[in-house]
N, C-alpha and C positions, 0 to 999 in steps of 0.2 A: 536429564541434566548432565549425568555422567557421560552419556554418549556425545553430547554437544561439546563438553570440555575436552573429551578425547579427540574429537574431530579437530578442534582448534589447535590442540597440542601437535597433532600430526601435521596440520597445515603449516604451523610455524616451523616445525622440523624440516618440512619439505622446502620452504622458502630459504631457511638457513643453509640447507644442503646445496640448493641451487646457487646461492651466493658463493659458497665455498668452492664449487667446482666450475665457476664461470670462466676461468682462464682456459679451460679445456673444452668449453662448449663449442660445438661445431658451428661453422660459419655459413651453413646452408641457408639460414634465414637472411643473411646479409647479401649473399651472392645471388645473381639472377637465376631463376629456375631454368634448368637445362631444357632444351627443346630441339626442334629440327635444324635450327641455325647454329647452335653451339651445344656440344654434348656435356654431360656430367663428367666426362674424362678430360675436358679441357681442349678438345679438338674441334675443328669446324664440323658442323653437322651435315647431314646428307642434303639439306636444302640451303646450305650456306650460300650467300651471294655477295657480290660487291659490284657496284656500278663503275664505269670507266669514263675517262675523258681524254680524248686525243686532241692534240694541239698542232696547228699549222700557223706559225707566227713569223712576222717580219718586224724587226725593230731597228731604229736608227739611234745611235749614240752621238749626240751633239756635244763635242768637247768644249766649244766656246760658250754655248748657252747652258751647259750642264743639264741637258734634258734628255729624256727618253721619249721617242714617239713610236707607237706601235699599232699594228693592225693584225688581225688574225681570225682564224676559223677554229671554233671548238666544236667537236663532235661528241655529244654526251650520250652515253648508252645506258639505258635503264634495265639493268639485270634483276631488279627487285620484283617481287610479286605485286607491287603497288602501282597504281596510276598516280603520276605526279602532276599536280595542278600548277606548280611553279618550280623554278630552280633557284637555288641560292649560290651566290658567288662571293669570294673573299676579295675585298679591296684593301689589302693590308697597308698600302701607301697612305690611306686616309688617317692612319695613326699620326701622321705628320701635318694634318690640317691645322690651321689656327683654331683654337678653342676646342681641340679634341678632348675626349674623355680621359685619355691617358695623361694629358697635361693637368686636367682638372683634379684628378684623384691622386696625383703625385704629391707627396708631402714636401713642404718647403719651410725653411726657417732662416732667420737672420742671426748670425753670431757676432759677438763684439768685434772680432777681427775677420775680415773676408778679403780674399784676393779679387782682383778685377775679373779674372776668369770665372770664379765662383758666382759673383753677382751677375756678370754678363750671361753666364750659362743659365741662371735662373730666369732672367728676363728675356732670353732669346726666343724669337719666334721665327718659324720657317714657313715659307709659302709652299707647303707640300700637299700631297694628296692627288688622287686620280682626277683627271679631267676626261670624263667619258663623253666621246663625241657621237658615237652611235652604237646601237645594239639592234641587229637585224636578224631575221630568219633566213633560211635557205632561199626563199622566194624574193628576197630583197626588201620585204616589208619590215618596217620598224616594229620592234617588240616593246611593249610597255615595261618599265622597270622602276624600282624604287630603291634609292640608296639609303640605307639605315646605318649611319656611322661607318663602320669598317666592313659592312656587309651590303650586298645588293641582291634584291629579289627580282627575278625576271619572270613576268607573268606570261603564261602560255595561252595561245588561242583555244587550245583544247588539251586535256590532260595527256601527258606522255605515257602511253600504255606500257605494261610490262613487256620487256623484250624489244621495245622500240627505241629509236635514237632520234636525236634532234640536232640541227646545226645552228650554231650561233656565230654571227659575224660581227666583230667589234673593232672600234678604233678608240685610241686613248693616248694620253701623254701625261707626263708629270715632271716636276723639277727634282733633280738629284741633289741630295744634301751633302755638305762638307761634314764628313764623319767626325773630324776633330772638334767641330763646333757643336754639332747637333746629335752626335752619337748614332746608334743604330746598327743593324746587322749588315746593311749595304750602304753604298755611297762612294764618294771619291776621297782620295788623300792627295793633297797638294805638296809638291816638293819645291820649295822656294829657290834652292840653289841652282836648279836647271829649268825651273818654270814648267814642270811636267806633272802629270797626274797618273794615279793608278785607280781604275774603276773596278769595284767588286760589286756586281749587280745581281740582285735577287728580289723576289716579290715584285718583278717589273712588269707583270701582266696580270689581269684579272684571272683568278683561279677558282675552279669549281670546289664547292664544299663536298664533304662526304655525306652520303645518305646510307644509313644502315639499319639493321634490325634492333639496335640498342637505343638510339636517340632519335631516329628519323633523320632530319637534317641536323648536322653539327654546325650550327650557325651562332655559336657563342662569340660575343664580340672580342676583338683583338685589342688588348690594353697594353701590349708590349712584352709581357713576360710569357704567358702561355703561348706556345709556338703553334705549329701548323698541322692541321688534319686534312689530308688530301687523298684523292683517289689516284689509282694508277692509270697510266695511259702511254701512248707513243707520242713523241715530239719531233717535229721538223721545224727548226728555228733558223732563220736567216738574220745574221747580225751585221749591220752596216756600221763600220767604225772608221776612224782615220786610217789612211792607207799604210802607214808605217807601224801601226799597232800590231802586237801579237795577242791572240785571243786564246784563252783556255775556257772550256765549257763542258757542261754535262753532255755526254754522248761522244760520237765519233765524227771527226771532220770529214765532210763529203767532197769538198772541192780543194784538196791540198794543192793541186797544180795551179790553181788560180790565186792562191794567197801566200804560198810558200815558195822560196827559191829552190832551184834544183839541188843546191848544196844542203839546204835544210831538210828537204825530202829524203836525201840519201842518208843524212845523219840519223833521221828518224828510223829508217830501215835498219841501220846498224844498231841502234839502241834497242830495237825489238829483240835482237839476239844477244844482247849484252846482259851480264849478271851484275853490272855496276853502272851507275849513271854516266851517260854520255851527253855532251852538250849539243843541243839543237840550235840554240842561239847563244853565242858566247857573250861574256861581259864586255869585251871590246866592241862587239857589234852593237850591243845595247847602248853603250856609251856614245857611239857615233850617231845613233838615231836621236838620242837626247839633244844633240847639238843641231842636227839638220832640220828636223821636224817637217817631214814631207807633207804636201797638200794633197787634197783629194781623199777618196774613200775606197774601201774594199768591203766586199760582203763575204763573210764566213758562214758556211752552211753546216749545221750539225744535225745529226739524227740520233735519237735515243729511244730505246724500246723498254716498255714496262717500267717506267720510273714515275715517281709521284710529284716531281717538281723539276725545275730547270734553273740553272744559274750560270753566270759567266764572269770572266775577268778580262780586262782589256787595258793595255798600256804599251807605249813605245819603249818604256823602261825595262821591259821584262827580259831577263835571262831565262832560258828554258832548257831544262835537262830531263832525261828520261831513261828508263831501263825496263826490260821485259821481266815479268814474273810468271813462271810457268804453273799452270793448274791443269795437269794432265796434258792434253793436246792443245789446250788454249794458252794464249799469251795475253796477259793483262799488262797494260802499260802504266807503270808507276811514274808520275811526272811532277815536276815542280816549276812554278813560275815565280820569279823574284827579281827585285831591282838590285843594283850594285850595293845599295845600303844594307842589304841582307847578308852580304858576304863578310867574312869567310864562313859564317855559320851555315848558311843555307846550302851552298854547294857541297858542303861536307856531310850534312846530316839529313836534309829534308827528304829527298827521294828515297834514301835508304830507310828512313823511318816509315814512309808510306808503304814500302815493300814489306817491311817487317810486320806492320800492322795488319795488312790484309792476309798475310800468311798465318799469323797467330790467331786472329779472330776466326779465320776459316777452320782452324783446328777445333775450335770449341762450338762451331755452329754448322756451317756449310761452306763449300768452296765459293769464294767471291765470284758472283755471276756476271758482273759488268765488265766491259772491255777496257776501261781506264779508271785510274784513281789519282786524283790531282790535289796537290797542296799549293795554295797561292799565298804569297807573303803580303801581309798588311801590318799595320802597327796597332798593337793593343786591341786585338779582336780575335775571336775564335768563333766561327760559324760554319755550319755544315749543310750540304745539299747533295743530291745524288751525284756521285762520281767526282765531286769537286768541293773543296772547303777553303776557307779563308783563315789564315793563322798568323799570330804575332810572333815576336821574338827577334829583336833587332840589336845587333852589337853596337859598340861605341863607334864613333866616326873614325877612330884610329884602327879599327878592325879587331880590337880586343873585346872580351866579354867576360862577365862573371859566370860562375858555375850556376848560379840561379837563373841567369838568362839562357844559358845553354839547355839546362834540363827543363826550364819552363817552355822553351820552344819545342823540344822533342815531345814533351807531355801534351801540349795543345795539338800538335800534329797527330799523335796517336789517338787522342780523344776525338778530334773532328773527323779524321779518316774512319775511325771506328763507327761513327754515326751512320756510315753507309749500311751497316747491319741493323742498328737500332737508331732511328725508326725508318730509315729509307727503304729497307726491304721488309723487315718485321715491323709493319706499318701501324704502330700504336697511335692512339689519340693524344697527341701532345697538348692540344688545347685544354684537355681535361686532366691528364695524368702525366706530369713532367717526369716522375720517377721511372715510368716505363721505358723512356728512351735514355734520359740522363743517368739514372741509377744503374740500369743494366749495362749501359755503355761504360760507366765509370768502373764497374766491377771487372769487365773484360779489359779495360784500360790498365787496371792494376796488374792483371796477369801478364799483359803484354809488356808493361814496363819492367817487371821482374825478369822476363825473358830477354830483355834488352841488356840489362846489367844487374847482377845480383846485389849490387850496392846502390841500386836506383833509389833516389830520395822521393819515393811516392808519398803524396800528401794525403791520399784517401785510400781506404780499402781494408787496412789491418784493423782489428778490433780495438786495439788500444788508442787508435787515432780518433775515435768518436767519443771517448770517455768524457772529455771536457764538456762537450755539448750535452751528453746524456745527463750529466749532473748539474747542468746550468739551471737557471730560473725556469720553472715549468710554465710560467706565464708567457714566456717567449717561445714556446713550442706549440706545434700542431702535429697531428699524425701525418705520416707519409701519405696516407690516403686522403689527401686534401687537394681540392682543385688548384690548378697551377697558379691562378691569379691570386689565391688567398694564402699561399704558403708564407710562413714566417721563417726566417733564417734559411733562405732559399738554397744556399750552397750545401748546408748540412742536411736539410730535409730531402732535397731533390737529387743530390749527388752522393754525399758522404754516407748517410745512414742506410739507404738501400744497398749501396755497394758493400758496406760493412756487413749488413745482414746476409747477403749472398755469400760473402766470404766465410762467415760463421757457419752457414748452412753447408757449405762445401767442405770445410776443414773439420768441423766439430760435430755437426748433427748427422749428415748423411754419409760423409766420407767422399773423397774425390771421385772414385769410380762411379758410384751411384749418382752423385750430383751431376757429373759431366754428362752421363747418359740422359738424365732427365732434362737437363738444360738444352742439350742438343736436340732432344725430341721436341721441346717447345719451339726452338728456332726453326726446325725443319717443318713442323706442322703449320707454322704461321708465316713462313717466308712468302712475300708478295700477297699478304692478307692483312686484315685489321683485327688484331687481338685486343681483348679487354683484360683488366686485372684478374678477374676470376678465371680467365682462360689460362693465364700463367700459373696462378696458384693451383688450379685443378690439375694441370698437366704435370707440374712438379710432384704432386702427390701420387697421381696415377702412374707415372713412369718410374718413380722411385719405390713405390710400395710402402710409403711411410706417411702416417697421418701428421700433417704439419699445421693444422688449424691453430693450435696454441702458439706456434711460431709466428704465423702471419698476424694473429691478433696482437701479440706482444710488440712486434717490430713495425708493423705497417698500420695497425688500427689504433694504437695507443701512444702515449708519451711516457710510458713506464720506463724505468731503468733497472739495471741488474745490480744488486748488492746482496750477495750471499755471504753470511758470516759463519765462521767456524766458532761456535759459541762455547763448546765444552768438549773435553776429551777425557775419557776415563780408561784406565789401563787395568786389565784383569789377567790373572793366570789361573789355570785349573789347579785346584787342591788335589794332589795325588793321593792324599789320605795315608801316605806312608809315614808313620810316626817319626822315624829317624830322619827322613828326608825333609819333612816339613819343619822340624825344629831347626835343621840346617838352613833352610830357606828363610825362616824367620830371622835368624842371626844375620844372614847376608843382607836382608832388607832393612835392618836397623841402620838408620842413617845418623852418624855422629854429628853431621852438619845440618840436621833437620831444623826447620824453623821452630822457635820456641816463643811462647807468649811473653811479652815484655813484663807483665805482672809477675810471672813465675820467676823470671830472672831477678827482679828487684826483691821479691820475697826471700829468696835464698841469700841474697847479698846483704839486705838491710833489716829485714823484719823477722824472718824465721830461720834462725841458725840451725835448729833441730826441730823436727815435727814431733808430735805427741807419740806417734808410733815408735819413733826412734828413742824417745825418752823412757817409755814404759813398755818393757818386754811383755808384761801380762796382757797387753792388747793384741799380741800376735795370735793368729789362728791359722787354720788350713789355707785360707785365702791370702794371707800375707807371707806364706812360706814359699820362697823361690823354687824349692825342690819339687813342688807340685807339677812343674812343667817338664820334669824329666820323663823320658820314655820308659814305660814299664814293660815287663814281659807280657802282661795282659793286653797292653796296647798292640804289641807285635802279633800276638795270637789272633786278636780280632781282625787285624789288618789282613792276615793270611787267609782267614775264613772268608772275608769279603772278596778278596782277589779271586778265590776259587769259583765264585758264582758269576764272574764276568766273562763275556765273550772275548775272543782275541781283539776284535775291533774296539770294544770298550776298554780293554786293558791298554791298547795303544793310545787311545785318546787320553786316558787317565795319566799316562806317562809321557805325553807328547811334549811337554814343556812349552806349549804354544803361548804366544802373547796375544791377548784379545784387547781390541781398542774399540770402545763405543764412542762414535763421533756424533755430536749434535750440530745441526745446521739451522740457521735462522734466515728466513726470507725477509731481509730488511727492506730491500727495494721491492716494488710491485711486480717486476718482470720475472716470470719463471724462466729458468735456463737450466741446462745440465749442470750437475755438480761434478767438477773435475778435481781429483785429489792426487797429490804426489806425496808418497811416503819415502822418507830418507832413513836408512837403517844405520845401526852402529858401525857396520863394516864399510860404510861409505856408498853402498849401492842404493838404487832408487827404483820405485815401482809406481806407475801411474794407473789410476783407476777412474773409469768414466761411468757416471750414473746418469741415465737419461732424465730429461726434464719431467717425465711422467711421475717422478717421485713426489712432485707437488700436486698431483692430479686431484687429491681429495680436498684441496683448499687449505691444507695445513700451512701455517706460517713457521712451523718448526718441525723438523723431521730428524730421525736418527738412524744410523747404520752401524753395524758391527763388522769389523775386519779382523782377521787373525793371521799371524805370521810366525814362523819359527825364529825369525830374527827380531831383535828389539828395535823399536822405532825411536828415533831421536828428534825428528822434525816432521811436521806435516804442513803442506801448503795447499791452498785452494787456487784453482785456475793458474797453475805455475807458468804456463806459456801464453798468458794474456789472450785467451780465446773467447771470452764471454763478454767483454766490455764491462767488467765489474768496476763500479765507480769508486769503491773504497777498499783498497788492498790492505789497510791496517788491521782489518778483522779477518784476514785470510790465513793466519799462521798459528801454529802451536809448536813450541812455546811462542807466546805473543811477541811480535816485534813490529816496529814502525817502518813502513816502506819509505825510503828517502826520496825526496823531490829535489832535483838539481836546480840550482839557480846560477846565473852568470853575473859577474861583476864587469862593468864596462864603463868606459868614458863616453861622453856624448860624441856621436859620430858626426863628422862634417858631411853635409849634404852631397858634396862633390868628391867623396872619398874614392880613391882609385880602386879598380878591381885588381885581383891577384895577378892577372896577365900584365897589366900596366906596371905594377910594382916590380915584377920580375924584369921587365924591359928596362925600367929605370935603374935597377940594380946592375944590370949588365952594362949599361951606359956609364 
């Protein structure tokens, strides 16, 4: 019986201990088991593979009917060890079919007051989606296929063996939506003043799904939020558009002599050698095209190598500028396409922001490998594709703009151009893990913004900027490691929180040098490959030499928040045991302004004019005699004898006059983080102390540390430089103080309030 009870007691102890140390439990059970495809170090394994898809496409843009008609050949190469019985393709345009799942699962409500646009937007239906006209093999025979919402399965006459390839020939068409009415990542924008359009086209052809060692086929349905998971390949694309359109696209233009004037070709050559943007098509030339609207068509031919997707923009409204950016012996062309409505902002900032972005991202990852990087102006949209992106930021009609518009435009350009690195080259699974492209990209976006302007108003990245979210209602949170379509508070979870986590990892946990090395190792290991979350986590640990499982668990796998409290401070000094000195110290430490109990004060004033001891001298004895505290010769002799028995080190410590401070810390929030302390001394100097998060490794909710200084401490602060996203700073101080929160008084602003540039202009008039 005793043995059984002992066993139960040990078992309970073991369970309790497991619970206490859970925050530092390794994540090996959560991550996939390493193997020949992906190693335990986070690198591609010796048998790592990825399939490829090469495209040879011809499409026609119909400006009058707003349609895309396309045909093309896809060569799919099976580099996997598996025989494939069928192929899966993405038909993302089908998200715009009538009755699509994305419309069905979207939440809707009626409010007491609604605008016409709100109600019409809710009721709007668009005749979208692919019309697949044929799917054939290389022999011209039709291949059976089944369309499953936004996916299409192509059934093969015999399995595609490992190492083999297959050719698919397809024809299709679809209607292009007005983005102002129906939203979306692609579409057209109509300009009523000159009756022209800008087309920003993507997802305009059926695209192969990824087949890999993790999921097999990644054929998760597209609901509109989770983006795209695509294999790499080479693209040859012929784009037939109105003859006076200017086209920007993924890849390098192959037939410049057929579609550009001699003047435009010469300007482009000059821009290759220029360190600032030069005009290829001027605003005046674009304005003239808007008026004349030539008939007929031209075909632009582009070629792109080793990309995962292709997109293009087309319009007669485009102004076009470019400059060369040197990477060793290579010249990358940074370019922008924009209408007159984008000026003066776009001609001043866009291409320079593109150049700055690819330079800065390259510093932290690898040299930008593609030949071009393009920013295209649209209104109220930001979307990325290989070598090209669509960005908002439009000034007022009078050419003025607010500071918010200016920085908003530069921000979206940096972000979308930065996506060339994540996920266009470091090709993560966007359909599954939004944070792997948006979060990592937002982190580098923050670094790039700060290198643009030290006063840059970055919205995300710094630890303090995520605090409001971290202390919000936990019912509105999900972990970062949540599927893209199921994320709540998408901006915070997919962009802000992972970017903040990486900043904390860089600045506070690992340090810049170690973090930058590990991050660059991850980028270079997985460029032009398909990483998973565990590959990132493992690489960061392997390359930095630091166990970070507790950090990934806290920031990526939980909704915990950081709140570390400085709950108690005790001040000690060593008793020197020198009778004369200690009496002197006692006298110094007697505080005439010390706090006194209210009852004692009232007793003296109202109740007890004299105590009994004061009234009756016979009650006095040795213990009421103040002379008993006087230093005697015996005290001095005993002190000298004690001193003789001490070593020099012990004597020095006894007479050191050090101040010892015992600090108690409480883990109020559930997230373990480092404890960062700043001591301020009586002479005005400060000292910062960093305690790793492992101080919480035994599961304690309260820990203590002792510090000693020759100087006297007057103030203590936790997390003084806002490094840990601590949600409650009111418990971070000794002596206690309340951290102020600023608020602003304002009058109701008029909707049409002028921007500062307009106000200055009015003042000058």
